[in-house]
C-alpha positions in Angstrom: -22.1 -15.1 27.2 -24.7 -12.4 27.6 -25.6 -9.8 25.0 -23.4 -6.7 25.5 -23.4 -3.2 24.0 -21.0 -0.2 24.1 -20.5 3.2 22.6 -17.6 2.7 20.2 -17.0 6.5 19.7 -16.1 9.1 22.3 -19.0 10.1 24.7 -19.0 13.7 23.4 -21.0 15.8 21.0 -20.1 14.9 17.4 -21.5 14.4 13.9 -22.2 10.7 14.5 -21.9 8.1 17.3 -21.5 4.4 16.8 -22.8 1.6 19.1 -21.8 -2.0 18.9 -23.9 -4.9 20.1 -22.8 -8.6 20.3 -24.0 -11.8 21.7 -26.3 -14.8 21.1 -29.9 -13.6 20.9 -29.2 -10.0 20.1 -30.7 -10.2 16.6 -34.0 -11.4 18.1 -34.4 -7.9 19.7 -34.1 -6.0 16.4 -37.9 -6.1 16.0 -38.3 -4.4 19.5 -35.8 -1.7 18.7 -36.7 -1.0 15.0 -40.3 -2.1 14.8 -39.2 -4.2 11.8 -37.6 -7.6 11.2 -36.0 -9.4 8.3 -32.8 -7.4 8.0 -30.3 -9.1 5.7 -26.8 -9.6 6.9 -24.0 -7.4 5.7 -26.3 -4.7 4.3 -26.5 -1.1 5.5 -30.1 0.1 6.4 -31.5 3.4 7.4 -34.3 3.0 9.9 -36.0 4.6 12.8 -34.8 3.3 16.2 -37.5 3.3 19.0 -37.5 3.5 22.7 -40.8 2.9 24.5 -42.6 3.3 21.1 -41.1 6.8 20.5 -38.6 7.5 17.7 -35.2 8.2 19.1 -33.4 8.9 15.9 -33.2 7.7 12.3 -30.0 5.6 12.3 -27.8 3.5 10.1 -27.8 -0.2 10.9 -25.6 -3.1 9.9 -26.4 -6.7 11.0 -23.8 -9.5 11.2 -24.4 -13.2 11.5 -21.8 -15.1 13.5 -19.2 -16.3 12.9 -18.9 -13.7 10.2 -18.4 -10.8 12.5 -15.6 -9.1 14.5 -16.5 -11.1 17.7 -17.5 -14.3 15.9 -21.0 -13.9 17.4 -24.3 -12.5 16.1 -23.9 -8.7 16.3 -25.0 -5.4 14.9 -23.9 -1.8 14.8 -25.9 1.4 15.0 -24.8 4.7 13.5 -26.7 7.6 15.0 -26.4 11.4 15.3 -23.8 12.3 17.9 -25.9 14.2 20.3 -25.6 13.5 24.0 -29.4 13.1 24.3 -29.4 10.6 21.5 -26.7 8.6 23.0 -28.5 8.5 26.4 -31.7 7.4 24.8 -30.1 4.6 22.8 -28.4 3.3 26.0 -31.8 3.2 27.7 -33.3 1.5 24.8 -30.6 -1.2 24.8 -31.0 -1.8 28.5 -34.7 -1.9 28.2 -34.5 -5.0 25.9 -32.1 -6.7 28.2 -28.6 -5.8 26.9 -25.7 -5.4 29.3 -23.1 -2.6 29.1 -19.7 -4.0 28.0 -16.5 -3.5 29.9 -13.4 -2.3 28.2 -12.0 -4.7 25.6 -15.0 -7.0 25.7 -15.5 -7.2 22.0 -11.9 -8.0 21.2 -11.8 -10.5 24.1 -14.8 -12.3 22.6 -13.0 -12.3 19.2 -10.0 -14.0 20.8 -12.2 -16.5 22.7 -14.1 -17.3 19.5 -10.8 -17.9 17.6 -11.2 -14.9 15.3 -7.8 -13.6 16.3 -4.8 -14.7 18.3 -3.9 -13.2 21.7 -1.0 -11.1 20.4 -3.3 -9.9 17.6 -5.9 -8.8 20.1 -3.2 -6.9 22.0 -2.1 -5.3 18.7 -5.6 -3.8 18.4 -4.9 -1.7 21.5 -1.4 -0.9 20.3 -2.7 0.3 17.0 -5.2 2.7 18.7 -2.3 3.9 20.9 -0.1 4.6 17.9 1.0 8.3 17.6 2.9 8.2 14.3 2.9 6.4 11.0 5.7 4.0 12.0 3.8 2.9 15.1 0.7 2.3 12.9 2.7 0.2 10.4 4.4 -1.9 13.1 1.1 -2.5 15.0 -0.8 -3.3 11.8 1.8 -6.0 11.0 1.1 -7.6 14.3 -2.7 -7.1 14.1 -3.0 -8.6 10.6 -1.1 -11.8 11.4 2.5 -11.3 10.4 3.9 -11.7 13.9 1.6 -14.7 14.6 2.9 -16.4 11.4 6.5 -15.9 12.5 5.8 -17.4 15.9 3.8 -20.3 14.4 6.6 -20.9 11.9 9.2 -21.1 14.7 6.9 -23.4 16.7 6.8 -25.8 13.7 10.6 -25.8 13.5 10.9 -26.6 17.2 8.4 -29.4 16.7 10.4 -30.9 13.9 13.5 -31.0 16.0 11.6 -32.4 19.0 10.3 -35.2 16.9 13.9 -36.3 16.1 15.1 -35.8 19.7 12.2 -37.7 21.2 12.5 -40.4 18.5 15.9 -41.1 19.9 14.4 -41.4 23.4 11.5 -43.7 22.3 13.5 -45.9 20.0 16.9 -45.9 21.6 17.1 -49.7 21.6 16.7 -49.8 17.8 19.3 -49.1 15.2 17.7 -45.9 13.8 19.9 -42.8 14.1 18.0 -39.6 15.1 20.8 -37.6 16.7 23.6 -36.6 14.2 25.5 -33.5 13.2 22.7 -32.3 10.9 20.4 -32.1 13.9 22.9 -29.9 15.8 23.3 -27.8 12.8 19.6 -27.3 12.3 19.1 -26.4 16.0 22.0 -23.9 15.9 20.5 -22.4 12.7 17.1 -22.1 14.5 18.7 -20.4 17.5 20.5 -17.8 15.3 17.4 -17.0 13.3 15.2 -16.7 16.4 17.8 -14.3 18.0 17.7 -12.2 14.8 13.9 -12.2 14.9 13.9 -11.0 18.6 16.4 -8.3 17.7 14.0 -7.0 15.1 11.3 -6.4 17.8 10.9 -3.3 19.8 9.1 -3.0 23.1 6.0 -0.8 22.9 7.2 1.3 25.9 10.3 2.2 23.9 8.8 2.2 20.4 6.1 4.7 21.5 8.4 6.8 23.7 8.3 10.4 22.5 11.5 12.4 22.0 11.8 15.2 24.6 12.5 18.7 23.5 13.4 21.4 26.1 13.3 25.2 25.4 15.8 27.2 27.4 17.1 30.8 27.1 17.5 34.1 28.9 14.4 35.9 30.3 12.3 37.8 27.7 13.9 36.0 24.8 10.4 34.8 23.7 10.7 31.1 24.7 7.1 30.8 25.6 6.0 32.5 22.4 8.2 30.1 20.4 6.7 27.2 22.4 3.2 28.4 21.7 3.9 28.9 18.0 5.4 25.4 17.7 2.2 23.9 19.2 -0.1 26.2 17.2 -2.0 27.4 20.2 -1.4 29.4 23.4 -0.3 26.8 26.0 2.2 29.0 27.9 1.5 32.4 29.5 3.3 35.1 27.5 4.3 38.4 29.1 7.0 41.1 28.9 7.6 40.8 32.7 10.8 38.9 33.4 10.3 35.6 35.2 6.8 35.0 34.0 7.4 31.2 33.3 8.3 29.6 36.7 7.2 26.0 36.2 7.9 23.6 33.5 5.0 23.5 31.0 4.7 20.6 28.6 2.6 19.6 25.6 2.7 17.3 22.5 4.0 18.3 19.1 2.9 16.3 16.1 4.7 17.0 12.9 5.4 15.0 9.7 4.1 11.8 11.2 6.4 12.2 14.2 5.4 13.0 17.8 7.4 14.9 20.4 7.0 16.0 24.0 7.9 19.7 24.2 8.8 21.5 27.5 8.9 25.2 28.1 11.1 26.2 31.0 11.7 29.3 33.2 14.0 31.9 31.7 17.5 31.6 33.2 19.0 34.6 35.0 20.3 35.6 38.4 17.4 36.2 40.7 16.6 36.6 44.4 13.0 35.5 44.0 12.9 32.0 45.6 10.0 30.8 43.5 11.6 31.9 40.3 14.9 30.4 41.4 13.3 27.1 42.0 11.8 27.2 38.5 15.3 27.9 37.0 16.8 25.0 39.0 14.0 22.8 37.6 14.9 24.0 34.1 18.6 23.1 34.5 17.8 19.7 35.9 15.6 18.9 32.9 18.5 19.4 30.4 19.8 15.9 31.4 16.5 14.3 30.5 16.1 16.2 27.2 16.8 14.6 23.8 17.1 18.0 22.1 17.6 21.5 23.5 16.2 24.6 21.8 18.2 27.6 22.9 16.1 30.8 22.3 17.8 34.3 22.1 16.6 37.7 21.1 19.9 38.6 19.6 23.4 37.3 19.4 25.4 37.7 22.6 28.6 35.6 22.5 28.9 35.4 26.3 25.3 34.3 26.8 25.5 31.8 23.9 28.7 30.2 25.4 27.0 30.0 28.8 23.9 28.2 27.5 26.0 26.0 25.2 28.0 25.0 28.4 24.7 24.1 30.2 23.8 21.7 27.4 27.0 19.7 27.7 26.9 16.8 25.3 23.2 17.3 24.5 22.3 18.1 20.9 20.9 21.7 20.6 19.6 24.2 18.1 20.3 27.8 18.7 17.4 30.1 17.6 17.1 33.8 17.2 13.6 35.0 17.9 11.9 38.3 17.2 13.3 38.8 13.7 10.2 40.9 13.1 11.9 43.7 15.1 15.6 42.6 14.9 17.8 41.9 11.9 18.4 38.1 11.4 21.9 37.0 12.4 23.6 34.2 10.5 25.3 33.1 13.8 22.2 31.2 14.6 21.0 27.8 13.3 17.6 29.3 12.7 16.0 32.7 12.8 12.2 33.0 13.6 9.5 35.3 14.6 7.1 33.8 17.1 4.8 36.8 16.4 4.5 36.3 12.6 5.4 32.6 12.3 8.3 33.4 9.9 11.1 30.7 10.0 9.1 28.0 11.8 9.0 25.7 8.8 12.8 25.7 8.9 12.8 25.2 12.7 10.5 22.2 12.5 12.6 20.7 9.7 15.7 21.1 11.9 14.0 19.3 14.7 13.1 16.4 12.5 16.7 16.2 11.2 18.1 16.4 14.7 16.3 13.1 15.6 17.2 11.5 12.2 13.7 10.1 12.2 13.9 8.7 8.6 17.0 6.6 9.4 15.2 4.8 12.2 12.2 3.7 10.2 13.5 0.3 9.2 15.2 -0.6 12.4 12.4 -2.8 13.7 9.9 -5.2 12.2 7.4 -5.6 15.1 6.0 -3.9 18.2 5.9 -6.2 21.2 4.9 -5.8 24.9 6.6 -6.7 28.1 4.7 -10.0 28.1 6.0 -10.9 24.7 9.6 -9.8 25.5 9.6 -12.0 28.7 8.4 -15.0 26.7 10.9 -14.5 23.9 13.7 -14.3 26.4 12.6 -17.6 27.9 12.5 -19.2 24.4 16.0 -17.9 23.7 17.2 -19.4 27.0 15.6 -22.8 26.5 16.8 -23.1 22.9 20.3 -22.2 24.0 20.2 -24.8 26.8 19.0 -27.4 24.4 21.8 -26.6 21.9 24.4 -26.7 24.6 23.0 -30.0 25.9 22.9 -31.6 22.4 26.4 -30.4 21.5 27.8 -31.4 24.9 26.3 -34.8 25.1 24.0 -34.1 28.0 21.0 -36.2 28.8 18.7 -36.3 25.8 15.7 -36.2 28.1 16.8 -32.8 29.3 17.3 -31.5 25.8 13.7 -32.7 25.0 12.4 -30.9 28.0 14.1 -27.6 27.0 12.6 -27.8 23.5 9.2 -28.6 25.0 9.4 -25.5 27.2 10.5 -23.3 24.3 7.5 -24.5 22.3 5.2 -23.9 25.3 6.3 -20.2 25.6 5.5 -19.6 22.0 2.0 -21.2 22.6 1.5 -18.7 25.4 2.5 -15.8 23.1 -0.3 -16.4 20.7 -2.8 -17.5 23.4 -3.0 -21.3 22.8 -2.6 -21.5 26.6 -3.6 -18.7 28.9 -5.1 -17.9 32.3 -8.2 -15.9 33.2 -6.0 -13.5 35.1 -3.8 -12.9 32.0 -6.9 -12.0 30.0 -8.0 -9.6 32.7 -4.6 -7.9 32.7 -4.7 -7.5 28.9 -8.2 -6.4 28.2 -8.7 -4.2 31.3 -6.4 -1.7 29.5 -8.7 -1.5 26.4 -11.0 1.3 25.7 -14.8 0.8 26.0 -16.4 -0.4 22.8 -13.3 -2.2 21.4 
């Protein structure tokens, strides 16, 4: 494989930028880039980096000798000042010595191909980067650092043990040795039950990372957009005293206490003849069905208005909020009283949001984050193990039982990447960011 390089930090002005280089022969070019040779492996150096005999920057440098590197190849990393001009000059310097720009996921792909990590561990690298809360980090880290692989390999070993006994009966059926007995059926049934429990403890990434949706509704001029902006900490929605200012749904992300939410501001609900505003109100009402929590924002307590909005929520959980307590007296009829102008009461509101989703109770529901690919393979394993158990218990052809067990084992091999196709690798690593 060729020598590749990539910027491992975002291509934007920052304090530092980091470049990664990997591939056989890359260390031979250190003399051209640094006008110096003899760098010791695993040590951090500060040295001038040159391009066409001109100093680009004084940078940090770490050199790795394969297989003791992330990719398993000879490699090095450069830590430079994060100016756009510096980045451009380093890119030109690398190209000048014959390095190629790496596509997304190239370094992790090489780590997999060089047996540094399994395929599902390589996928967990991307999942860890995509994590938006502490639980996602914990689940992805368990996969990345081998716990999921160990589970899969352990189940593979158990399947092999049962296959040995089943295929022993096939190979030596004309002898007096007993390979098929009640203990084998019991062991296979126990394996099926434990694998079912293992799969039940896995959550698909698309659900595990799905953010809870919060929708703000309320009468016009109740200060919904101001509450929305204050929750986020910056002005995302236009705020005005003019009724009907918010006409389209506005969304943003709220990160609080290691939890992430999607928050939507909606048009104030009232009777109107303005067709555009009316369309915005209709969109607001339709979004209630998709919301996981509704925040109802009022300026003051109005029993009729409160009952109307409560009726709009139906069975959806909601928090009723009094805004503008900087000018109106707080009313204990509300769940929470706040001032979007001063920020008073928002610590209580955020705590109520966290409590509404019962985030803490969900922390131990799952053991591993998995992907669609893993889920599909696990379902095949469950099916094949179930078929083998039914065949063994029902006296079916022992050859069919052996084939079902062989297929179950093959699916687990595909999970960790002992068997794979080039197209599968393309599908997986094309989603990675550049430099990883």
